[in-house]
Jmol script that loads the backbone (N, CA, C; Angstrom):
load data "model"
ATOM      1  N   UNK A   1      53.643 167.714 -17.417  1.00  0.00           N
ATOM      2  CA  UNK A   1      52.504 168.485 -16.960  1.00  0.00           C
ATOM      3  C   UNK A   1      51.247 167.948 -17.650  1.00  0.00           C
ATOM      4  N   UNK A   2      50.262 167.648 -16.864  1.00  0.00           N
ATOM      5  CA  UNK A   2      48.992 167.127 -17.382  1.00  0.00           C
ATOM      6  C   UNK A   2      48.138 168.268 -17.925  1.00  0.00           C
ATOM      7  N   UNK A   3      47.641 168.082 -19.140  1.00  0.00           N
ATOM      8  CA  UNK A   3      46.752 169.079 -19.718  1.00  0.00           C
ATOM      9  C   UNK A   3      45.357 168.933 -19.151  1.00  0.00           C
ATOM     10  N   UNK A   4      44.653 170.069 -19.059  1.00  0.00           N
ATOM     11  CA  UNK A   4      43.253 170.021 -18.655  1.00  0.00           C
ATOM     12  C   UNK A   4      42.452 169.379 -19.785  1.00  0.00           C
ATOM     13  N   UNK A   5      41.586 168.476 -19.429  1.00  0.00           N
ATOM     14  CA  UNK A   5      40.775 167.789 -20.421  1.00  0.00           C
ATOM     15  C   UNK A   5      39.304 168.175 -20.282  1.00  0.00           C
ATOM     16  N   UNK A   6      38.823 168.223 -19.062  1.00  0.00           N
ATOM     17  CA  UNK A   6      37.411 168.534 -18.852  1.00  0.00           C
ATOM     18  C   UNK A   6      37.249 169.871 -18.129  1.00  0.00           C
ATOM     19  N   UNK A   7      36.359 170.667 -18.666  1.00  0.00           N
ATOM     20  CA  UNK A   7      36.045 171.973 -18.100  1.00  0.00           C
ATOM     21  C   UNK A   7      34.555 171.993 -17.765  1.00  0.00           C
ATOM     22  N   UNK A   8      34.224 172.505 -16.618  1.00  0.00           N
ATOM     23  CA  UNK A   8      32.832 172.603 -16.215  1.00  0.00           C
ATOM     24  C   UNK A   8      32.499 174.075 -16.005  1.00  0.00           C
ATOM     25  N   UNK A   9      31.580 174.598 -16.806  1.00  0.00           N
ATOM     26  CA  UNK A   9      31.149 175.986 -16.669  1.00  0.00           C
ATOM     27  C   UNK A   9      30.064 176.066 -15.604  1.00  0.00           C
ATOM     28  N   UNK A  10      30.186 177.061 -14.732  1.00  0.00           N
ATOM     29  CA  UNK A  10      29.213 177.277 -13.668  1.00  0.00           C
ATOM     30  C   UNK A  10      28.799 178.751 -13.709  1.00  0.00           C
ATOM     31  N   UNK A  11      27.521 179.047 -13.848  1.00  0.00           N
ATOM     32  CA  UNK A  11      27.076 180.446 -13.855  1.00  0.00           C
ATOM     33  C   UNK A  11      27.408 181.131 -12.531  1.00  0.00           C
ATOM     34  N   UNK A  12      27.929 182.344 -12.618  1.00  0.00           N
ATOM     35  CA  UNK A  12      28.340 183.075 -11.415  1.00  0.00           C
ATOM     36  C   UNK A  12      27.173 183.433 -10.508  1.00  0.00           C
ATOM     37  N   UNK A  13      25.964 183.433 -11.022  1.00  0.00           N
ATOM     38  CA  UNK A  13      24.808 183.761 -10.181  1.00  0.00           C
ATOM     39  C   UNK A  13      24.259 182.533  -9.456  1.00  0.00           C
ATOM     40  N   UNK A  14      24.941 181.407  -9.556  1.00  0.00           N
ATOM     41  CA  UNK A  14      24.524 180.159  -8.893  1.00  0.00           C
ATOM     42  C   UNK A  14      25.601 179.719  -7.896  1.00  0.00           C
ATOM     43  N   UNK A  15      25.801 180.503  -6.869  1.00  0.00           N
ATOM     44  CA  UNK A  15      26.881 180.267  -5.899  1.00  0.00           C
ATOM     45  C   UNK A  15      26.836 178.869  -5.288  1.00  0.00           C
ATOM     46  N   UNK A  16      25.638 178.331  -5.076  1.00  0.00           N
ATOM     47  CA  UNK A  16      25.524 177.001  -4.469  1.00  0.00           C
ATOM     48  C   UNK A  16      26.154 175.927  -5.360  1.00  0.00           C
ATOM     49  N   UNK A  17      26.357 176.242  -6.620  1.00  0.00           N
ATOM     50  CA  UNK A  17      26.942 175.271  -7.553  1.00  0.00           C
ATOM     51  C   UNK A  17      28.472 175.292  -7.580  1.00  0.00           C
ATOM     52  N   UNK A  18      29.101 176.320  -7.030  1.00  0.00           N
ATOM     53  CA  UNK A  18      30.567 176.429  -7.103  1.00  0.00           C
ATOM     54  C   UNK A  18      31.245 175.241  -6.422  1.00  0.00           C
ATOM     55  N   UNK A  19      30.912 175.012  -5.169  1.00  0.00           N
ATOM     56  CA  UNK A  19      31.541 173.914  -4.428  1.00  0.00           C
ATOM     57  C   UNK A  19      31.134 172.554  -4.989  1.00  0.00           C
ATOM     58  N   UNK A  20      29.879 172.438  -5.425  1.00  0.00           N
ATOM     59  CA  UNK A  20      29.434 171.184  -6.037  1.00  0.00           C
ATOM     60  C   UNK A  20      30.249 170.884  -7.289  1.00  0.00           C
ATOM     61  N   UNK A  21      30.569 171.909  -8.048  1.00  0.00           N
ATOM     62  CA  UNK A  21      31.343 171.722  -9.278  1.00  0.00           C
ATOM     63  C   UNK A  21      32.731 171.165  -8.976  1.00  0.00           C
ATOM     64  N   UNK A  22      33.307 171.566  -7.854  1.00  0.00           N
ATOM     65  CA  UNK A  22      34.633 171.060  -7.472  1.00  0.00           C
ATOM     66  C   UNK A  22      34.616 169.554  -7.227  1.00  0.00           C
ATOM     67  N   UNK A  23      33.465 169.034  -6.846  1.00  0.00           N
ATOM     68  CA  UNK A  23      33.346 167.615  -6.515  1.00  0.00           C
ATOM     69  C   UNK A  23      33.030 166.742  -7.727  1.00  0.00           C
ATOM     70  N   UNK A  24      32.862 167.334  -8.893  1.00  0.00           N
ATOM     71  CA  UNK A  24      32.435 166.584 -10.087  1.00  0.00           C
ATOM     72  C   UNK A  24      33.567 165.877 -10.814  1.00  0.00           C
ATOM     73  N   UNK A  25      34.801 166.135 -10.456  1.00  0.00           N
ATOM     74  CA  UNK A  25      35.920 165.464 -11.101  1.00  0.00           C
ATOM     75  C   UNK A  25      36.444 166.151 -12.342  1.00  0.00           C
ATOM     76  N   UNK A  26      35.952 167.335 -12.659  1.00  0.00           N
ATOM     77  CA  UNK A  26      36.472 168.073 -13.806  1.00  0.00           C
ATOM     78  C   UNK A  26      37.894 168.541 -13.506  1.00  0.00           C
ATOM     79  N   UNK A  27      38.686 168.682 -14.549  1.00  0.00           N
ATOM     80  CA  UNK A  27      40.050 169.191 -14.373  1.00  0.00           C
ATOM     81  C   UNK A  27      40.043 170.661 -13.973  1.00  0.00           C
ATOM     82  N   UNK A  28      39.034 171.390 -14.433  1.00  0.00           N
ATOM     83  CA  UNK A  28      38.928 172.810 -14.117  1.00  0.00           C
ATOM     84  C   UNK A  28      37.458 173.222 -14.130  1.00  0.00           C
ATOM     85  N   UNK A  29      37.145 174.197 -13.279  1.00  0.00           N
ATOM     86  CA  UNK A  29      35.819 174.798 -13.354  1.00  0.00           C
ATOM     87  C   UNK A  29      35.993 176.233 -13.829  1.00  0.00           C
ATOM     88  N   UNK A  30      35.010 176.676 -14.571  1.00  0.00           N
ATOM     89  CA  UNK A  30      35.023 178.041 -15.091  1.00  0.00           C
ATOM     90  C   UNK A  30      33.781 178.733 -14.557  1.00  0.00           C
ATOM     91  N   UNK A  31      33.987 179.677 -13.657  1.00  0.00           N
ATOM     92  CA  UNK A  31      32.864 180.447 -13.122  1.00  0.00           C
ATOM     93  C   UNK A  31      32.594 181.553 -14.133  1.00  0.00           C
ATOM     94  N   UNK A  32      31.408 181.514 -14.716  1.00  0.00           N
ATOM     95  CA  UNK A  32      31.091 182.346 -15.875  1.00  0.00           C
ATOM     96  C   UNK A  32      30.271 183.571 -15.499  1.00  0.00           C
ATOM     97  N   UNK A  33      30.828 184.738 -15.807  1.00  0.00           N
ATOM     98  CA  UNK A  33      30.109 186.000 -15.636  1.00  0.00           C
ATOM     99  C   UNK A  33      29.572 186.526 -16.961  1.00  0.00           C
ATOM    100  N   UNK A  34      29.905 185.847 -18.048  1.00  0.00           N
ATOM    101  CA  UNK A  34      29.538 186.375 -19.361  1.00  0.00           C
ATOM    102  C   UNK A  34      28.149 185.911 -19.782  1.00  0.00           C
ATOM    103  N   UNK A  35      28.051 185.027 -20.784  1.00  0.00           N
ATOM    104  CA  UNK A  35      26.741 184.727 -21.355  1.00  0.00           C
ATOM    105  C   UNK A  35      25.795 183.933 -20.467  1.00  0.00           C
ATOM    106  N   UNK A  36      26.272 183.226 -19.489  1.00  0.00           N
ATOM    107  CA  UNK A  36      25.349 182.412 -18.682  1.00  0.00           C
ATOM    108  C   UNK A  36      24.653 183.217 -17.581  1.00  0.00           C
ATOM    109  N   UNK A  37      25.000 184.492 -17.459  1.00  0.00           N
ATOM    110  CA  UNK A  37      24.406 185.329 -16.407  1.00  0.00           C
ATOM    111  C   UNK A  37      23.643 186.492 -17.054  1.00  0.00           C
ATOM    112  N   UNK A  38      22.379 186.603 -16.703  1.00  0.00           N
ATOM    113  CA  UNK A  38      21.548 187.708 -17.195  1.00  0.00           C
ATOM    114  C   UNK A  38      22.166 189.031 -16.748  1.00  0.00           C
ATOM    115  N   UNK A  39      22.126 190.061 -17.599  1.00  0.00           N
ATOM    116  CA  UNK A  39      22.717 191.352 -17.228  1.00  0.00           C
ATOM    117  C   UNK A  39      22.255 191.887 -15.870  1.00  0.00           C
ATOM    118  N   UNK A  40      21.012 191.640 -15.516  1.00  0.00           N
ATOM    119  CA  UNK A  40      20.498 192.133 -14.235  1.00  0.00           C
ATOM    120  C   UNK A  40      21.100 191.397 -13.039  1.00  0.00           C
ATOM    121  N   UNK A  41      21.762 190.251 -13.267  1.00  0.00           N
ATOM    122  CA  UNK A  41      22.317 189.455 -12.175  1.00  0.00           C
ATOM    123  C   UNK A  41      23.843 189.460 -12.132  1.00  0.00           C
ATOM    124  N   UNK A  42      24.477 190.243 -12.984  1.00  0.00           N
ATOM    125  CA  UNK A  42      25.943 190.245 -13.037  1.00  0.00           C
ATOM    126  C   UNK A  42      26.566 190.781 -11.747  1.00  0.00           C
ATOM    127  N   UNK A  43      25.976 191.810 -11.164  1.00  0.00           N
ATOM    128  CA  UNK A  43      26.495 192.322  -9.890  1.00  0.00           C
ATOM    129  C   UNK A  43      26.399 191.241  -8.828  1.00  0.00           C
ATOM    130  N   UNK A  44      25.294 190.551  -8.787  1.00  0.00           N
ATOM    131  CA  UNK A  44      25.105 189.445  -7.839  1.00  0.00           C
ATOM    132  C   UNK A  44      26.145 188.352  -8.098  1.00  0.00           C
ATOM    133  N   UNK A  45      26.425 188.072  -9.354  1.00  0.00           N
ATOM    134  CA  UNK A  45      27.433 187.076  -9.703  1.00  0.00           C
ATOM    135  C   UNK A  45      28.810 187.454  -9.182  1.00  0.00           C
ATOM    136  N   UNK A  46      29.182 188.717  -9.349  1.00  0.00           N
ATOM    137  CA  UNK A  46      30.487 189.180  -8.824  1.00  0.00           C
ATOM    138  C   UNK A  46      30.524 189.058  -7.301  1.00  0.00           C
ATOM    139  N   UNK A  47      29.442 189.423  -6.644  1.00  0.00           N
ATOM    140  CA  UNK A  47      29.376 189.297  -5.182  1.00  0.00           C
ATOM    141  C   UNK A  47      29.516 187.837  -4.764  1.00  0.00           C
ATOM    142  N   UNK A  48      28.885 186.929  -5.497  1.00  0.00           N
ATOM    143  CA  UNK A  48      29.001 185.498  -5.207  1.00  0.00           C
ATOM    144  C   UNK A  48      30.446 185.029  -5.306  1.00  0.00           C
ATOM    145  N   UNK A  49      31.131 185.450  -6.342  1.00  0.00           N
ATOM    146  CA  UNK A  49      32.522 185.038  -6.538  1.00  0.00           C
ATOM    147  C   UNK A  49      33.387 185.513  -5.382  1.00  0.00           C
ATOM    148  N   UNK A  50      33.269 186.782  -5.023  1.00  0.00           N
ATOM    149  CA  UNK A  50      34.091 187.332  -3.930  1.00  0.00           C
ATOM    150  C   UNK A  50      33.789 186.616  -2.619  1.00  0.00           C
ATOM    151  N   UNK A  51      32.513 186.435  -2.287  1.00  0.00           N
ATOM    152  CA  UNK A  51      32.191 185.805  -0.997  1.00  0.00           C
ATOM    153  C   UNK A  51      32.623 184.341  -0.976  1.00  0.00           C
ATOM    154  N   UNK A  52      32.477 183.634  -2.101  1.00  0.00           N
ATOM    155  CA  UNK A  52      32.880 182.228  -2.139  1.00  0.00           C
ATOM    156  C   UNK A  52      34.395 182.097  -2.030  1.00  0.00           C
ATOM    157  N   UNK A  53      35.137 182.887  -2.797  1.00  0.00           N
ATOM    158  CA  UNK A  53      36.595 182.811  -2.722  1.00  0.00           C
ATOM    159  C   UNK A  53      37.094 183.178  -1.334  1.00  0.00           C
ATOM    160  N   UNK A  54      36.458 184.136  -0.692  1.00  0.00           N
ATOM    161  CA  UNK A  54      36.841 184.510   0.673  1.00  0.00           C
ATOM    162  C   UNK A  54      36.590 183.344   1.620  1.00  0.00           C
ATOM    163  N   UNK A  55      35.473 182.663   1.450  1.00  0.00           N
ATOM    164  CA  UNK A  55      35.109 181.540   2.328  1.00  0.00           C
ATOM    165  C   UNK A  55      36.035 180.338   2.142  1.00  0.00           C
ATOM    166  N   UNK A  56      36.451 180.065   0.911  1.00  0.00           N
ATOM    167  CA  UNK A  56      37.270 178.868   0.661  1.00  0.00           C
ATOM    168  C   UNK A  56      38.770 179.167   0.671  1.00  0.00           C
ATOM    169  N   UNK A  57      39.135 180.421   0.862  1.00  0.00           N
ATOM    170  CA  UNK A  57      40.558 180.787   0.899  1.00  0.00           C
ATOM    171  C   UNK A  57      41.270 179.958   1.965  1.00  0.00           C
ATOM    172  N   UNK A  58      42.333 179.323   1.567  1.00  0.00           N
ATOM    173  CA  UNK A  58      43.082 178.486   2.493  1.00  0.00           C
ATOM    174  C   UNK A  58      42.711 177.023   2.425  1.00  0.00           C
ATOM    175  N   UNK A  59      41.554 176.708   1.843  1.00  0.00           N
ATOM    176  CA  UNK A  59      41.179 175.304   1.654  1.00  0.00           C
ATOM    177  C   UNK A  59      42.127 174.682   0.637  1.00  0.00           C
ATOM    178  N   UNK A  60      42.304 173.403   0.741  1.00  0.00           N
ATOM    179  CA  UNK A  60      43.209 172.731  -0.192  1.00  0.00           C
ATOM    180  C   UNK A  60      42.445 172.305  -1.448  1.00  0.00           C
ATOM    181  N   UNK A  61      42.210 173.256  -2.316  1.00  0.00           N
ATOM    182  CA  UNK A  61      41.510 173.000  -3.571  1.00  0.00           C
ATOM    183  C   UNK A  61      42.554 172.674  -4.628  1.00  0.00           C
ATOM    184  N   UNK A  62      42.396 171.528  -5.265  1.00  0.00           N
ATOM    185  CA  UNK A  62      43.359 171.127  -6.293  1.00  0.00           C
ATOM    186  C   UNK A  62      42.831 171.332  -7.707  1.00  0.00           C
ATOM    187  N   UNK A  63      41.553 171.549  -7.842  1.00  0.00           N
ATOM    188  CA  UNK A  63      40.953 171.803  -9.151  1.00  0.00           C
ATOM    189  C   UNK A  63      41.297 173.224  -9.583  1.00  0.00           C
ATOM    190  N   UNK A  64      41.652 173.383 -10.849  1.00  0.00           N
ATOM    191  CA  UNK A  64      41.905 174.727 -11.360  1.00  0.00           C
ATOM    192  C   UNK A  64      40.581 175.472 -11.448  1.00  0.00           C
ATOM    193  N   UNK A  65      40.638 176.764 -11.122  1.00  0.00           N
ATOM    194  CA  UNK A  65      39.443 177.598 -11.159  1.00  0.00           C
ATOM    195  C   UNK A  65      39.741 178.808 -12.037  1.00  0.00           C
ATOM    196  N   UNK A  66      38.906 178.996 -13.045  1.00  0.00           N
ATOM    197  CA  UNK A  66      39.019 180.146 -13.930  1.00  0.00           C
ATOM    198  C   UNK A  66      37.748 180.968 -13.791  1.00  0.00           C
ATOM    199  N   UNK A  67      37.870 182.262 -14.045  1.00  0.00           N
ATOM    200  CA  UNK A  67      36.705 183.138 -14.037  1.00  0.00           C
ATOM    201  C   UNK A  67      36.601 183.765 -15.416  1.00  0.00           C
ATOM    202  N   UNK A  68      35.490 183.524 -16.062  1.00  0.00           N
ATOM    203  CA  UNK A  68      35.245 184.089 -17.394  1.00  0.00           C
ATOM    204  C   UNK A  68      34.524 185.416 -17.203  1.00  0.00           C
ATOM    205  N   UNK A  69      35.166 186.486 -17.643  1.00  0.00           N
ATOM    206  CA  UNK A  69      34.577 187.815 -17.478  1.00  0.00           C
ATOM    207  C   UNK A  69      34.001 188.303 -18.806  1.00  0.00           C
ATOM    208  N   UNK A  70      33.353 189.445 -18.745  1.00  0.00           N
ATOM    209  CA  UNK A  70      32.716 190.021 -19.915  1.00  0.00           C
ATOM    210  C   UNK A  70      33.746 190.658 -20.857  1.00  0.00           C
ATOM    211  N   UNK A  71      33.348 190.797 -22.088  1.00  0.00           N
ATOM    212  CA  UNK A  71      34.182 191.378 -23.145  1.00  0.00           C
ATOM    213  C   UNK A  71      34.555 192.825 -22.782  1.00  0.00           C
ATOM    214  N   UNK A  72      35.749 193.283 -23.164  1.00  0.00           N
ATOM    215  CA  UNK A  72      36.161 194.657 -22.848  1.00  0.00           C
ATOM    216  C   UNK A  72      35.208 195.744 -23.338  1.00  0.00           C
ATOM    217  N   UNK A  73      34.441 195.474 -24.370  1.00  0.00           N
ATOM    218  CA  UNK A  73      33.500 196.483 -24.853  1.00  0.00           C
ATOM    219  C   UNK A  73      32.167 196.453 -24.110  1.00  0.00           C
ATOM    220  N   UNK A  74      31.993 195.495 -23.229  1.00  0.00           N
ATOM    221  CA  UNK A  74      30.765 195.382 -22.436  1.00  0.00           C
ATOM    222  C   UNK A  74      30.841 196.333 -21.241  1.00  0.00           C
ATOM    223  N   UNK A  75      29.691 196.882 -20.862  1.00  0.00           N
ATOM    224  CA  UNK A  75      29.656 197.818 -19.736  1.00  0.00           C
ATOM    225  C   UNK A  75      30.071 197.161 -18.417  1.00  0.00           C
ATOM    226  N   UNK A  76      29.966 195.849 -18.323  1.00  0.00           N
ATOM    227  CA  UNK A  76      30.313 195.151 -17.079  1.00  0.00           C
ATOM    228  C   UNK A  76      31.797 194.821 -16.952  1.00  0.00           C
ATOM    229  N   UNK A  77      32.550 195.004 -18.012  1.00  0.00           N
ATOM    230  CA  UNK A  77      33.958 194.619 -18.018  1.00  0.00           C
ATOM    231  C   UNK A  77      34.753 195.295 -16.887  1.00  0.00           C
ATOM    232  N   UNK A  78      34.607 196.602 -16.731  1.00  0.00           N
ATOM    233  CA  UNK A  78      35.371 197.345 -15.704  1.00  0.00           C
ATOM    234  C   UNK A  78      35.065 196.795 -14.318  1.00  0.00           C
ATOM    235  N   UNK A  79      33.796 196.530 -14.027  1.00  0.00           N
ATOM    236  CA  UNK A  79      33.431 195.987 -12.716  1.00  0.00           C
ATOM    237  C   UNK A  79      34.000 194.579 -12.531  1.00  0.00           C
ATOM    238  N   UNK A  80      34.035 193.805 -13.608  1.00  0.00           N
ATOM    239  CA  UNK A  80      34.621 192.465 -13.536  1.00  0.00           C
ATOM    240  C   UNK A  80      36.109 192.550 -13.182  1.00  0.00           C
ATOM    241  N   UNK A  81      36.826 193.450 -13.824  1.00  0.00           N
ATOM    242  CA  UNK A  81      38.262 193.603 -13.565  1.00  0.00           C
ATOM    243  C   UNK A  81      38.490 194.086 -12.125  1.00  0.00           C
ATOM    244  N   UNK A  82      37.679 195.000 -11.653  1.00  0.00           N
ATOM    245  CA  UNK A  82      37.795 195.467 -10.256  1.00  0.00           C
ATOM    246  C   UNK A  82      37.582 194.303  -9.299  1.00  0.00           C
ATOM    247  N   UNK A  83      36.600 193.459  -9.605  1.00  0.00           N
ATOM    248  CA  UNK A  83      36.337 192.288  -8.763  1.00  0.00           C
ATOM    249  C   UNK A  83      37.545 191.360  -8.760  1.00  0.00           C
ATOM    250  N   UNK A  84      38.108 191.099  -9.934  1.00  0.00           N
ATOM    251  CA  UNK A  84      39.303 190.241 -10.005  1.00  0.00           C
ATOM    252  C   UNK A  84      40.458 190.820  -9.202  1.00  0.00           C
ATOM    253  N   UNK A  85      40.655 192.132  -9.307  1.00  0.00           N
ATOM    254  CA  UNK A  85      41.722 192.779  -8.541  1.00  0.00           C
ATOM    255  C   UNK A  85      41.505 192.637  -7.040  1.00  0.00           C
ATOM    256  N   UNK A  86      40.239 192.654  -6.621  1.00  0.00           N
ATOM    257  CA  UNK A  86      39.953 192.511  -5.195  1.00  0.00           C
ATOM    258  C   UNK A  86      40.303 191.118  -4.679  1.00  0.00           C
ATOM    259  N   UNK A  87      40.359 190.149  -5.577  1.00  0.00           N
ATOM    260  CA  UNK A  87      40.704 188.767  -5.199  1.00  0.00           C
ATOM    261  C   UNK A  87      42.209 188.543  -5.145  1.00  0.00           C
ATOM    262  N   UNK A  88      42.976 189.486  -5.616  1.00  0.00           N
ATOM    263  CA  UNK A  88      44.420 189.321  -5.728  1.00  0.00           C
ATOM    264  C   UNK A  88      45.118 188.872  -4.462  1.00  0.00           C
ATOM    265  N   UNK A  89      44.667 189.331  -3.331  1.00  0.00           N
ATOM    266  CA  UNK A  89      45.302 188.973  -2.062  1.00  0.00           C
ATOM    267  C   UNK A  89      44.920 187.595  -1.541  1.00  0.00           C
ATOM    268  N   UNK A  90      43.973 186.946  -2.197  1.00  0.00           N
ATOM    269  CA  UNK A  90      43.504 185.655  -1.690  1.00  0.00           C
ATOM    270  C   UNK A  90      44.319 184.486  -2.190  1.00  0.00           C
ATOM    271  N   UNK A  91      45.083 184.638  -3.215  1.00  0.00           N
ATOM    272  CA  UNK A  91      45.810 183.497  -3.768  1.00  0.00           C
ATOM    273  C   UNK A  91      47.274 183.636  -3.599  1.00  0.00           C
TER     274      UNK A  91
END
end "model"
wireframe off; spacefill off
backbone 0.3
color backbone group
């Protein structure tokens, strides 16, 4: 099994960058909802993730995709987990 070597972080509020990140040759992309997204844009970031995953569902994506969510003590954590649960049927 090949280990991931390169990780590319992409802010969740920059949806146009998600697909571009897949083309960069990184072993994995990390869509970040934590520090790279201003608190006022976190809801928008979650919406971007859901709409993008819905759009690319079924595409043959070979790059690993991780979603970095907020810390459990952060007020956004519960909404992040709800968003992740909503994606459960897509994979």
